[in-house]
N, CA, C, O and the ligand as a Tripos MOL2 file, in Angstrom:
@<TRIPOS>MOLECULE
protein
  293   291    74     0     0
PROTEIN
NO_CHARGES

@<TRIPOS>ATOM
      1 N         119.0710  112.0940  112.3320 N.3       1 MET1
      2 CA        117.5240  112.4740  111.9530 C.3       1 MET1
      3 C         116.8640  111.0060  111.4300 C.2       1 MET1
      4 O         115.7790  110.9850  110.8480 O.2       1 MET1
      5 N         117.6350  109.7990  111.7000 N.am      2 SER2
      6 CA        117.0340  108.7070  110.9260 C.3       2 SER2
      7 C         115.6890  108.2460  111.6500 C.2       2 SER2
      8 O         115.4960  108.3240  112.8630 O.2       2 SER2
      9 N         114.9350  107.8300  110.8520 N.am      3 ARG3
     10 CA        113.5140  107.3350  111.4720 C.3       3 ARG3
     11 C         113.6550  106.0550  111.6070 C.2       3 ARG3
     12 O         114.3830  105.4170  110.8470 O.2       3 ARG3
     13 N         112.9660  105.4880  112.6120 N.am      4 ILE4
     14 CA        112.6160  104.1570  112.8630 C.3       4 ILE4
     15 C         111.5150  103.5830  112.2050 C.2       4 ILE4
     16 O         110.4420  104.1720  112.3380 O.2       4 ILE4
     17 N         111.5470  102.5800  111.5370 N.am      5 LEU5
     18 CA        110.5090  102.0740  110.6380 C.3       5 LEU5
     19 C         110.2670  100.6380  111.2900 C.2       5 LEU5
     20 O         111.0360  100.1740  112.1310 O.2       5 LEU5
     21 N         109.1360   99.9810  110.8290 N.am      6 ARG6
     22 CA        108.8020   98.7700  111.3020 C.3       6 ARG6
     23 C         108.2860   97.8730  110.3000 C.2       6 ARG6
     24 O         107.7180   98.3570  109.3210 O.2       6 ARG6
     25 N         108.4310   96.4330  110.4420 N.am      7 GLY7
     26 CA        107.8320   95.4940  109.5390 C.3       7 GLY7
     27 C         106.4930   95.6790  109.2500 C.2       7 GLY7
     28 O         105.6000   95.7830  110.0920 O.2       7 GLY7
     29 N         106.3410   95.7260  107.8190 N.am      8 GLY8
     30 CA        104.9430   96.1300  107.3430 C.3       8 GLY8
     31 C         104.9640   97.4530  106.8130 C.2       8 GLY8
     32 O         104.1610   97.7020  105.9130 O.2       8 GLY8
     33 N         105.8250   98.4470  107.2510 N.am      9 ASP9
     34 CA        105.9610   99.6580  106.6560 C.3       9 ASP9
     35 C         106.5370   99.7330  105.3170 C.2       9 ASP9
     36 O         107.4630   98.9960  104.9780 O.2       9 ASP9
     37 N         106.0050  100.6170  104.5380 N.am     10 VAL10
     38 CA        106.5870  100.8820  103.2080 C.3      10 VAL10
     39 C         108.0870  101.7290  103.2490 C.2      10 VAL10
     40 O         108.3380  102.7250  103.9280 O.2      10 VAL10
     41 N         108.9560  101.0400  102.3440 N.am     11 VAL11
     42 CA        110.2630  101.5410  102.4730 C.3      11 VAL11
     43 C         110.2550  102.9850  101.8920 C.2      11 VAL11
     44 O         109.9490  103.1660  100.7140 O.2      11 VAL11
     45 N         110.5640  103.9260  102.6480 N.am     12 PRO12
     46 CA        110.4870  105.4000  102.1730 C.3      12 PRO12
     47 C         111.5700  105.7720  101.2180 C.2      12 PRO12
     48 O         111.3050  106.4900  100.2540 O.2      12 PRO12
     49 N         112.7620  105.3280  101.4280 N.am     13 THR13
     50 CA        114.0960  105.7030  100.6670 C.3      13 THR13
     51 C         114.8470  104.2970  100.4980 C.2      13 THR13
     52 O         115.0890  103.4550  101.3630 O.2      13 THR13
     53 N         115.1090  104.2910   99.2900 N.am     14 SER14
     54 CA        116.0500  103.1810   98.8650 C.3      14 SER14
     55 C         117.3960  103.1960   99.6290 C.2      14 SER14
     56 O         117.8980  104.3180   99.7120 O.2      14 SER14
     57 N         118.0350  102.2570  100.1620 N.am     15 GLY15
     58 CA        119.3050  102.1630  100.9190 C.3      15 GLY15
     59 C         119.5880  101.0220  101.9570 C.2      15 GLY15
     60 O         118.8070  100.0820  102.1010 O.2      15 GLY15
     61 N         120.6100  101.1410  102.5870 N.am     16 VAL16
     62 CA        120.7400   99.9070  103.5800 C.3      16 VAL16
     63 C         120.3340  100.2020  104.6560 C.2      16 VAL16
     64 O         120.7140  101.2830  105.1060 O.2      16 VAL16
     65 N         119.4880   99.4270  105.4080 N.am     17 TYR17
     66 CA        118.7670   99.4240  106.5060 C.3      17 TYR17
     67 C         119.3330   98.2760  107.5450 C.2      17 TYR17
     68 O         119.4720   97.1100  107.1760 O.2      17 TYR17
     69 N         119.6380   98.7080  108.8480 N.am     18 ALA18
     70 CA        119.7210   97.7370  109.9880 C.3      18 ALA18
     71 C         118.6430   97.5120  110.5840 C.2      18 ALA18
     72 O         117.8310   98.3120  111.0470 O.2      18 ALA18
     73 N         118.6390   95.9270  110.5620 N.am     19 THR19
     74 CA        117.5860   95.2280  111.0840 C.3      19 THR19
     75 C         117.7540   94.8990  112.4450 C.2      19 THR19
     76 O         118.6830   94.2100  112.8680 O.2      19 THR19
     77 N         116.6900   95.4810  113.2590 N.am     20 LEU20
     78 CA        116.8960   94.9840  114.6030 C.3      20 LEU20
     79 C         115.4540   94.1720  115.1290 C.2      20 LEU20
     80 O         114.3610   94.7320  115.2070 O.2      20 LEU20
     81 N         115.6930   92.8450  115.4410 N.am     21 HIS21
     82 CA        114.7500   92.1320  115.9670 C.3      21 HIS21
     83 C         114.5540   92.0970  117.5770 C.2      21 HIS21
     84 O         115.4760   91.8300  118.3470 O.2      21 HIS21
     85 N         113.3890   92.3660  117.9350 N.am     22 SER22
     86 CA        112.9940   92.7760  119.2520 C.3      22 SER22
     87 C         113.2010   91.5380  120.1260 C.2      22 SER22
     88 O         113.2640   91.7830  121.3300 O.2      22 SER22
     89 N         113.3150   90.3150  119.7780 N.am     23 THR23
     90 CA        113.9590   89.2570  120.5570 C.3      23 THR23
     91 C         115.3040   88.8940  120.0030 C.2      23 THR23
     92 O         115.5350   88.9990  118.7980 O.2      23 THR23
     93 N         116.1920   88.4700  120.8640 N.am     24 PRO24
     94 CA        117.4110   88.2330  120.4180 C.3      24 PRO24
     95 C         117.7270   86.9380  119.7720 C.2      24 PRO24
     96 O         118.5750   86.1720  120.2300 O.2      24 PRO24
     97 N         117.0780   86.7160  118.7700 N.am     25 HIS25
     98 CA        117.1770   85.2430  117.9600 C.3      25 HIS25
     99 C         118.2700   85.5900  116.8740 C.2      25 HIS25
    100 O         118.8960   84.6330  116.4160 O.2      25 HIS25
    101 N         118.5310   86.7080  116.4680 N.am     26 LYS26
    102 CA        119.0820   87.0220  115.4360 C.3      26 LYS26
    103 C         120.1330   88.1580  115.5920 C.2      26 LYS26
    104 O         119.8210   89.0640  116.3660 O.2      26 LYS26
    105 N         121.1160   88.2200  115.0760 N.am     27 LEU27
    106 CA        122.1460   89.4090  115.0140 C.3      27 LEU27
    107 C         121.4820   90.6010  114.1980 C.2      27 LEU27
    108 O         120.4900   90.4590  113.4830 O.2      27 LEU27
    109 N         122.1200   91.7200  114.3880 N.am     28 ILE28
    110 CA        121.6830   92.7270  113.4840 C.3      28 ILE28
    111 C         122.2740   92.6100  112.1630 C.2      28 ILE28
    112 O         123.4530   92.3080  111.9800 O.2      28 ILE28
    113 N         121.2350   92.9120  111.0320 N.am     29 GLU29
    114 CA        121.7130   92.5750  109.7260 C.3      29 GLU29
    115 C         121.6980   94.0000  109.1120 C.2      29 GLU29
    116 O         121.1870   94.9870  109.6410 O.2      29 GLU29
    117 N         122.2550   93.9630  108.0640 N.am     30 ARG30
    118 CA        122.0150   95.1980  107.1160 C.3      30 ARG30
    119 C         121.8050   94.8260  105.7840 C.2      30 ARG30
    120 O         122.5820   94.1050  105.1580 O.2      30 ARG30
    121 N         120.8480   95.2660  105.3710 N.am     31 LYS31
    122 CA        120.0810   94.8360  104.0920 C.3      31 LYS31
    123 C         119.7220   95.9580  103.3030 C.2      31 LYS31
    124 O         119.3000   96.9760  103.8520 O.2      31 LYS31
    125 N         119.8640   95.8670  101.8820 N.am     32 LEU32
    126 CA        119.3360   96.7300  101.1000 C.3      32 LEU32
    127 C         117.9870   96.4560  100.6790 C.2      32 LEU32
    128 O         117.6000   95.4060  100.1660 O.2      32 LEU32
    129 N         117.2350   97.5780  100.9610 N.am     33 TYR33
    130 CA        115.7460   97.7930  100.6750 C.3      33 TYR33
    131 C         115.3770   98.8340   99.6380 C.2      33 TYR33
    132 O         115.8910   99.9480   99.7360 O.2      33 TYR33
    133 N         114.5270   98.5680   98.6460 N.am     34 LEU34
    134 CA        114.2470   99.6250   97.6520 C.3      34 LEU34
    135 C         112.8620  100.2460   98.0160 C.2      34 LEU34
    136 O         111.9190   99.6970   98.5850 O.2      34 LEU34
    137 N         112.9670  101.4960   97.5610 N.am     35 LYS35
    138 CA        111.8040  102.3980   97.7940 C.3      35 LYS35
    139 C         110.6970  101.5830   97.4310 C.2      35 LYS35
    140 O         110.8300  100.7400   96.5440 O.2      35 LYS35
    141 N         109.5610  101.7550   98.0580 N.am     36 GLY36
    142 CA        108.1320  101.1440   97.7300 C.3      36 GLY36
    143 C         107.8850   99.7200   98.1990 C.2      36 GLY36
    144 O         106.7610   99.2490   98.3710 O.2      36 GLY36
    145 N         109.0870   99.0430   98.4010 N.am     37 GLU37
    146 CA        108.8000   97.5880   98.9270 C.3      37 GLU37
    147 C         108.2150   97.8670  100.4230 C.2      37 GLU37
    148 O         108.0300   98.9490  100.9800 O.2      37 GLU37
    149 N         107.9910   96.5920  100.8760 N.am     38 ARG38
    150 CA        107.3300   96.5230  102.3740 C.3      38 ARG38
    151 C         108.7240   95.8560  103.2210 C.2      38 ARG38
    152 O         109.4620   94.9920  102.7460 O.2      38 ARG38
    153 N         108.8430   96.3670  104.3180 N.am     39 PHE39
    154 CA        109.8080   95.8240  105.3010 C.3      39 PHE39
    155 C         109.1430   94.4290  105.7990 C.2      39 PHE39
    156 O         108.0040   94.4620  106.2650 O.2      39 PHE39
    157 N         109.8430   93.2210  105.7030 N.am     40 PRO40
    158 CA        109.1440   92.1590  106.1490 C.3      40 PRO40
    159 C         109.2030   92.0470  107.6010 C.2      40 PRO40
    160 O         110.1880   92.4880  108.1930 O.2      40 PRO40
    161 N         108.0640   91.4000  108.3430 N.am     41 SER41
    162 CA        108.1570   91.2690  109.5470 C.3      41 SER41
    163 C         108.3590   89.8530  109.9780 C.2      41 SER41
    164 O         108.2690   88.9870  109.1080 O.2      41 SER41
    165 N         108.6050   89.5290  111.1380 N.am     42 CYS42
    166 CA        109.2260   88.2900  111.5890 C.3      42 CYS42
    167 C         108.3120   87.3320  112.6960 C.2      42 CYS42
    168 O         107.8700   87.7970  113.7470 O.2      42 CYS42
    169 N         108.1480   86.1490  112.3310 N.am     43 HIS43
    170 CA        107.3670   85.1660  113.1340 C.3      43 HIS43
    171 C         108.0070   85.1720  114.4800 C.2      43 HIS43
    172 O         107.2790   85.1880  115.4730 O.2      43 HIS43
    173 N         109.2980   85.1600  114.6020 N.am     44 PHE44
    174 CA        109.7800   85.0260  116.0080 C.3      44 PHE44
    175 C         109.6450   86.2730  117.0780 C.2      44 PHE44
    176 O         109.7830   86.1420  118.2950 O.2      44 PHE44
    177 N         109.3460   87.5180  116.3890 N.am     45 CYS45
    178 CA        109.2480   88.4050  116.9960 C.3      45 CYS45
    179 C         107.9750   89.0820  117.2350 C.2      45 CYS45
    180 O         107.5590   89.9050  116.4200 O.2      45 CYS45
    181 N         107.1640   88.7170  118.5720 N.am     46 PRO46
    182 CA        105.8160   89.3770  118.6640 C.3      46 PRO46
    183 C         105.7100   90.7900  118.6330 C.2      46 PRO46
    184 O         104.6830   91.3680  118.2770 O.2      46 PRO46
    185 N         106.9300   91.4610  119.0640 N.am     47 LEU47
    186 CA        107.0250   92.9340  119.1060 C.3      47 LEU47
    187 C         107.3230   93.5330  117.9480 C.2      47 LEU47
    188 O         107.2370   94.7550  117.8280 O.2      47 LEU47
    189 N         107.7140   92.7190  116.9450 N.am     48 GLY48
    190 CA        107.9260   93.0670  115.5550 C.3      48 GLY48
    191 C         109.5090   93.3580  115.3520 C.2      48 GLY48
    192 O         110.3660   93.0410  116.1760 O.2      48 GLY48
    193 N         109.7190   93.9160  114.3030 N.am     49 VAL49
    194 CA        111.1840   94.2480  113.9220 C.3      49 VAL49
    195 C         111.3170   95.6880  113.5760 C.2      49 VAL49
    196 O         110.4350   96.2580  112.9330 O.2      49 VAL49
    197 N         112.4070   96.3040  113.9890 N.am     50 LEU50
    198 CA        112.8040   97.7370  113.6360 C.3      50 LEU50
    199 C         113.6490   97.7770  112.5050 C.2      50 LEU50
    200 O         114.4090   96.8570  112.2020 O.2      50 LEU50
    201 N         113.5370   98.7290  111.9390 N.am     51 TYR51
    202 CA        114.5260   99.0800  110.6220 C.3      51 TYR51
    203 C         114.9670  100.4940  110.7360 C.2      51 TYR51
    204 O         114.1410  101.3790  110.9620 O.2      51 TYR51
    205 N         116.1860  100.7360  110.5940 N.am     52 LYS52
    206 CA        116.8140  102.0590  110.5980 C.3      52 LYS52
    207 C         117.7110  102.2480  109.4730 C.2      52 LYS52
    208 O         118.5760  101.4290  109.1630 O.2      52 LYS52
    209 N         117.4890  103.3570  108.8560 N.am     53 LEU53
    210 CA        118.2990  103.5230  107.5540 C.3      53 LEU53
    211 C         119.7390  104.0410  108.0070 C.2      53 LEU53
    212 O         119.9320  105.0130  108.7380 O.2      53 LEU53
    213 N         120.8220  103.1310  107.3840 N.am     54 GLU54
    214 CA        122.0560  103.5510  107.6170 C.3      54 GLU54
    215 C         122.6560  104.0770  106.4820 C.2      54 GLU54
    216 O         123.6030  104.8140  106.7600 O.2      54 GLU54
    217 N         122.4100  103.9390  105.2080 N.am     55 GLN55
    218 CA        123.0730  104.4420  104.1510 C.3      55 GLN55
    219 C         121.9490  104.6810  102.7840 C.2      55 GLN55
    220 O         121.3380  103.7700  102.2250 O.2      55 GLN55
    221 N         121.8870  105.8800  102.4990 N.am     56 ARG56
    222 CA        121.1480  105.9430  101.2390 C.3      56 ARG56
    223 C         121.7020  105.5280  100.0320 C.2      56 ARG56
    224 O         122.9240  105.5000   99.8880 O.2      56 ARG56
    225 N         120.7490  105.1240   98.9390 N.am     57 GLY57
    226 CA        121.1760  104.6090   97.6720 C.3      57 GLY57
    227 C         121.0440  103.4890   97.4250 C.2      57 GLY57
    228 O         120.9530  102.6880   98.3560 O.2      57 GLY57
    229 N         120.9920  103.0670   96.1250 N.am     58 GLU58
    230 CA        120.7970  101.7070   95.6430 C.3      58 GLU58
    231 C         121.9180  101.1330   94.8110 C.2      58 GLU58
    232 O         121.7590  100.1870   94.0390 O.2      58 GLU58
    233 N         123.0700  101.7650   95.0140 N.am     59 THR59
    234 CA        124.3240  101.2800   94.1440 C.3      59 THR59
    235 C         124.7580   99.8020   94.5330 C.2      59 THR59
    236 O         125.4310   99.1050   93.7730 O.2      59 THR59
    237 N         124.3310   99.3970   95.7410 N.am     60 GLY60
    238 CA        125.0310   98.1340   96.2260 C.3      60 GLY60
    239 C         126.3800   98.3640   96.5560 C.2      60 GLY60
    240 O         127.1960   97.4460   96.6440 O.2      60 GLY60
    241 N         126.6810   99.6910   96.7660 N.am     61 GLN61
    242 CA        128.2790   99.6980   97.0850 C.3      61 GLN61
    243 C         128.3920  100.0840   98.5840 C.2      61 GLN61
    244 O         129.4790  100.5130   98.9710 O.2      61 GLN61
    245 N         127.4530   99.9790   99.3860 N.am     62 ALA62
    246 CA        127.3850  100.3490  100.7540 C.3      62 ALA62
    247 C         128.7720   99.8980  101.5610 C.2      62 ALA62
    248 O         129.4170  100.5740  102.3620 O.2      62 ALA62
    249 N         129.0040   98.6630  101.1380 N.am     63 GLY63
    250 CA        130.0140   98.1960  102.0820 C.3      63 GLY63
    251 C         131.2520   98.2340  101.6420 C.2      63 GLY63
    252 O         132.0690   97.4490  102.1230 O.2      63 GLY63
    253 N         131.6070   99.0980  100.7030 N.am     64 THR64
    254 CA        132.9340   99.3990  100.0850 C.3      64 THR64
    255 C         133.9910   99.9710  101.1840 C.2      64 THR64
    256 O         133.8340  101.0420  101.7700 O.2      64 THR64
    257 N         135.0050   99.1590  101.3570 N.am     65 LEU65
    258 CA        135.7530   99.7520  102.4400 C.3      65 LEU65
    259 C         137.1560  100.2430  101.7350 C.2      65 LEU65
    260 O         137.5820   99.7890  100.6730 O.2      65 LEU65
    261 N         137.6930  101.1010  102.4050 N.am     66 ARG66
    262 CA        138.9180  101.6850  101.7460 C.3      66 ARG66
    263 C         140.2110  101.3640  102.5750 C.2      66 ARG66
    264 O         141.0560  102.2490  102.7090 O.2      66 ARG66
    265 N         140.3860  100.1510  103.1250 N.am     67 GLU67
    266 CA        141.2240   99.8530  103.9170 C.3      67 GLU67
    267 C         142.5920  100.0100  103.5210 C.2      67 GLU67
    268 O         143.4810  100.2820  104.3280 O.2      67 GLU67
    269 N         142.8170   99.8120  102.0490 N.am     68 HIS68
    270 CA        144.1420   99.7500  101.4770 C.3      68 HIS68
    271 C         144.7650  101.2750  101.6230 C.2      68 HIS68
    272 O         145.9800  101.4540  101.7150 O.2      68 HIS68
    273 N         143.7610  102.4070  101.6340 N.am     69 ASP69
    274 CA        144.1670  103.7110  101.8080 C.3      69 ASP69
    275 C         144.9600  103.8020  103.0810 C.2      69 ASP69
    276 O         145.9420  104.5450  103.0680 O.2      69 ASP69
    277 N         144.6570  103.1350  104.1960 N.am     70 LEU70
    278 CA        145.2710  103.3150  105.4370 C.3      70 LEU70
    279 C         146.4380  102.7950  105.5720 C.2      70 LEU70
    280 O         147.2790  103.3130  106.3060 O.2      70 LEU70
    281 N         146.7060  101.4640  104.7390 N.am     71 VAL71
    282 CA        147.9480  100.9070  104.8300 C.3      71 VAL71
    283 C         149.2230  101.6580  104.0310 C.2      71 VAL71
    284 O         150.4100  101.5370  104.3350 O.2      71 VAL71
    285 N         148.6710  102.4660  102.9290 N.am     72 ALA72
    286 CA        149.5710  103.0410  101.9570 C.3      72 ALA72
    287 C         150.4060  104.0120  102.8700 C.2      72 ALA72
    288 O         149.9220  104.8240  103.6580 O.2      72 ALA72
    289 N         151.9240  103.7620  102.5960 N.am     73 SER73
    290 CA        152.6750  104.5890  103.3710 C.3      73 SER73
    291 C         152.8040  106.1790  103.0390 C.2      73 SER73
    292 O         153.4910  106.9060  103.7570 O.2      73 SER73
    293 ZN        112.9990   88.3600  114.4910 Zn       74 ZN74
@<TRIPOS>BOND
     1     1     2 1
     2     2     3 1
     3     3     4 2
     4     3     5 am
     5     5     6 1
     6     6     7 1
     7     7     8 2
     8     7     9 am
     9     9    10 1
    10    10    11 1
    11    11    12 2
    12    11    13 am
    13    13    14 1
    14    14    15 1
    15    15    16 2
    16    15    17 am
    17    17    18 1
    18    18    19 1
    19    19    20 2
    20    19    21 am
    21    21    22 1
    22    22    23 1
    23    23    24 2
    24    23    25 am
    25    25    26 1
    26    26    27 1
    27    27    28 2
    28    27    29 am
    29    29    30 1
    30    30    31 1
    31    31    32 2
    32    31    33 am
    33    33    34 1
    34    34    35 1
    35    35    36 2
    36    35    37 am
    37    37    38 1
    38    38    39 1
    39    39    40 2
    40    39    41 am
    41    41    42 1
    42    42    43 1
    43    43    44 2
    44    43    45 am
    45    45    46 1
    46    46    47 1
    47    47    48 2
    48    47    49 am
    49    49    50 1
    50    50    51 1
    51    51    52 2
    52    51    53 am
    53    53    54 1
    54    54    55 1
    55    55    56 2
    56    55    57 am
    57    57    58 1
    58    58    59 1
    59    59    60 2
    60    59    61 am
    61    61    62 1
    62    62    63 1
    63    63    64 2
    64    63    65 am
    65    65    66 1
    66    66    67 1
    67    67    68 2
    68    67    69 am
    69    69    70 1
    70    70    71 1
    71    71    72 2
    72    71    73 am
    73    73    74 1
    74    74    75 1
    75    75    76 2
    76    75    77 am
    77    77    78 1
    78    78    79 1
    79    79    80 2
    80    79    81 am
    81    81    82 1
    82    82    83 1
    83    83    84 2
    84    83    85 am
    85    85    86 1
    86    86    87 1
    87    87    88 2
    88    87    89 am
    89    89    90 1
    90    90    91 1
    91    91    92 2
    92    91    93 am
    93    93    94 1
    94    94    95 1
    95    95    96 2
    96    95    97 am
    97    97    98 1
    98    98    99 1
    99    99   100 2
   100    99   101 am
   101   101   102 1
   102   102   103 1
   103   103   104 2
   104   103   105 am
   105   105   106 1
   106   106   107 1
   107   107   108 2
   108   107   109 am
   109   109   110 1
   110   110   111 1
   111   111   112 2
   112   111   113 am
   113   113   114 1
   114   114   115 1
   115   115   116 2
   116   115   117 am
   117   117   118 1
   118   118   119 1
   119   119   120 2
   120   119   121 am
   121   121   122 1
   122   122   123 1
   123   123   124 2
   124   123   125 am
   125   125   126 1
   126   126   127 1
   127   127   128 2
   128   127   129 am
   129   129   130 1
   130   130   131 1
   131   131   132 2
   132   131   133 am
   133   133   134 1
   134   134   135 1
   135   135   136 2
   136   135   137 am
   137   137   138 1
   138   138   139 1
   139   139   140 2
   140   139   141 am
   141   141   142 1
   142   142   143 1
   143   143   144 2
   144   143   145 am
   145   145   146 1
   146   146   147 1
   147   147   148 2
   148   147   149 am
   149   149   150 1
   150   150   151 1
   151   151   152 2
   152   151   153 am
   153   153   154 1
   154   154   155 1
   155   155   156 2
   156   155   157 am
   157   157   158 1
   158   158   159 1
   159   159   160 2
   160   159   161 am
   161   161   162 1
   162   162   163 1
   163   163   164 2
   164   163   165 am
   165   165   166 1
   166   166   167 1
   167   167   168 2
   168   167   169 am
   169   169   170 1
   170   170   171 1
   171   171   172 2
   172   171   173 am
   173   173   174 1
   174   174   175 1
   175   175   176 2
   176   175   177 am
   177   177   178 1
   178   178   179 1
   179   179   180 2
   180   179   181 am
   181   181   182 1
   182   182   183 1
   183   183   184 2
   184   183   185 am
   185   185   186 1
   186   186   187 1
   187   187   188 2
   188   187   189 am
   189   189   190 1
   190   190   191 1
   191   191   192 2
   192   191   193 am
   193   193   194 1
   194   194   195 1
   195   195   196 2
   196   195   197 am
   197   197   198 1
   198   198   199 1
   199   199   200 2
   200   199   201 am
   201   201   202 1
   202   202   203 1
   203   203   204 2
   204   203   205 am
   205   205   206 1
   206   206   207 1
   207   207   208 2
   208   207   209 am
   209   209   210 1
   210   210   211 1
   211   211   212 2
   212   211   213 am
   213   213   214 1
   214   214   215 1
   215   215   216 2
   216   215   217 am
   217   217   218 1
   218   218   219 1
   219   219   220 2
   220   219   221 am
   221   221   222 1
   222   222   223 1
   223   223   224 2
   224   223   225 am
   225   225   226 1
   226   226   227 1
   227   227   228 2
   228   227   229 am
   229   229   230 1
   230   230   231 1
   231   231   232 2
   232   231   233 am
   233   233   234 1
   234   234   235 1
   235   235   236 2
   236   235   237 am
   237   237   238 1
   238   238   239 1
   239   239   240 2
   240   239   241 am
   241   241   242 1
   242   242   243 1
   243   243   244 2
   244   243   245 am
   245   245   246 1
   246   246   247 1
   247   247   248 2
   248   247   249 am
   249   249   250 1
   250   250   251 1
   251   251   252 2
   252   251   253 am
   253   253   254 1
   254   254   255 1
   255   255   256 2
   256   255   257 am
   257   257   258 1
   258   258   259 1
   259   259   260 2
   260   259   261 am
   261   261   262 1
   262   262   263 1
   263   263   264 2
   264   263   265 am
   265   265   266 1
   266   266   267 1
   267   267   268 2
   268   267   269 am
   269   269   270 1
   270   270   271 1
   271   271   272 2
   272   271   273 am
   273   273   274 1
   274   274   275 1
   275   275   276 2
   276   275   277 am
   277   277   278 1
   278   278   279 1
   279   279   280 2
   280   279   281 am
   281   281   282 1
   282   282   283 1
   283   283   284 2
   284   283   285 am
   285   285   286 1
   286   286   287 1
   287   287   288 2
   288   287   289 am
   289   289   290 1
   290   290   291 1
   291   291   292 2
@<TRIPOS>SUBSTRUCTURE
     1 MET1         2 RESIDUE 1 A MET
     2 SER2         6 RESIDUE 1 A SER
     3 ARG3        10 RESIDUE 1 A ARG
     4 ILE4        14 RESIDUE 1 A ILE
     5 LEU5        18 RESIDUE 1 A LEU
     6 ARG6        22 RESIDUE 1 A ARG
     7 GLY7        26 RESIDUE 1 A GLY
     8 GLY8        30 RESIDUE 1 A GLY
     9 ASP9        34 RESIDUE 1 A ASP
    10 VAL10       38 RESIDUE 1 A VAL
    11 VAL11       42 RESIDUE 1 A VAL
    12 PRO12       46 RESIDUE 1 A PRO
    13 THR13       50 RESIDUE 1 A THR
    14 SER14       54 RESIDUE 1 A SER
    15 GLY15       58 RESIDUE 1 A GLY
    16 VAL16       62 RESIDUE 1 A VAL
    17 TYR17       66 RESIDUE 1 A TYR
    18 ALA18       70 RESIDUE 1 A ALA
    19 THR19       74 RESIDUE 1 A THR
    20 LEU20       78 RESIDUE 1 A LEU
    21 HIS21       82 RESIDUE 1 A HIS
    22 SER22       86 RESIDUE 1 A SER
    23 THR23       90 RESIDUE 1 A THR
    24 PRO24       94 RESIDUE 1 A PRO
    25 HIS25       98 RESIDUE 1 A HIS
    26 LYS26      102 RESIDUE 1 A LYS
    27 LEU27      106 RESIDUE 1 A LEU
    28 ILE28      110 RESIDUE 1 A ILE
    29 GLU29      114 RESIDUE 1 A GLU
    30 ARG30      118 RESIDUE 1 A ARG
    31 LYS31      122 RESIDUE 1 A LYS
    32 LEU32      126 RESIDUE 1 A LEU
    33 TYR33      130 RESIDUE 1 A TYR
    34 LEU34      134 RESIDUE 1 A LEU
    35 LYS35      138 RESIDUE 1 A LYS
    36 GLY36      142 RESIDUE 1 A GLY
    37 GLU37      146 RESIDUE 1 A GLU
    38 ARG38      150 RESIDUE 1 A ARG
    39 PHE39      154 RESIDUE 1 A PHE
    40 PRO40      158 RESIDUE 1 A PRO
    41 SER41      162 RESIDUE 1 A SER
    42 CYS42      166 RESIDUE 1 A CYS
    43 HIS43      170 RESIDUE 1 A HIS
    44 PHE44      174 RESIDUE 1 A PHE
    45 CYS45      178 RESIDUE 1 A CYS
    46 PRO46      182 RESIDUE 1 A PRO
    47 LEU47      186 RESIDUE 1 A LEU
    48 GLY48      190 RESIDUE 1 A GLY
    49 VAL49      194 RESIDUE 1 A VAL
    50 LEU50      198 RESIDUE 1 A LEU
    51 TYR51      202 RESIDUE 1 A TYR
    52 LYS52      206 RESIDUE 1 A LYS
    53 LEU53      210 RESIDUE 1 A LEU
    54 GLU54      214 RESIDUE 1 A GLU
    55 GLN55      218 RESIDUE 1 A GLN
    56 ARG56      222 RESIDUE 1 A ARG
    57 GLY57      226 RESIDUE 1 A GLY
    58 GLU58      230 RESIDUE 1 A GLU
    59 THR59      234 RESIDUE 1 A THR
    60 GLY60      238 RESIDUE 1 A GLY
    61 GLN61      242 RESIDUE 1 A GLN
    62 ALA62      246 RESIDUE 1 A ALA
    63 GLY63      250 RESIDUE 1 A GLY
    64 THR64      254 RESIDUE 1 A THR
    65 LEU65      258 RESIDUE 1 A LEU
    66 ARG66      262 RESIDUE 1 A ARG
    67 GLU67      266 RESIDUE 1 A GLU
    68 HIS68      270 RESIDUE 1 A HIS
    69 ASP69      274 RESIDUE 1 A ASP
    70 LEU70      278 RESIDUE 1 A LEU
    71 VAL71      282 RESIDUE 1 A VAL
    72 ALA72      286 RESIDUE 1 A ALA
    73 SER73      290 RESIDUE 1 A SER
    74 ZN74       293 GROUP 0 **** ****
């Protein structure tokens, strides 16, 4: 049930958002945005930029991986 948001929209929930540019000049980025900010739009994308919430929260630990757990015998 994640909502798709656009450049210029107000950030509804703090968290990590996937950024999808409508022209393929950039890879998908994941970035933290805080509630109440506005998503930036992009000069290169006349159709705009889409933002999709990937992980809630503002702890900045969204990328924490537990790979060591997998290696433990
Ligand atoms: Zn763009």
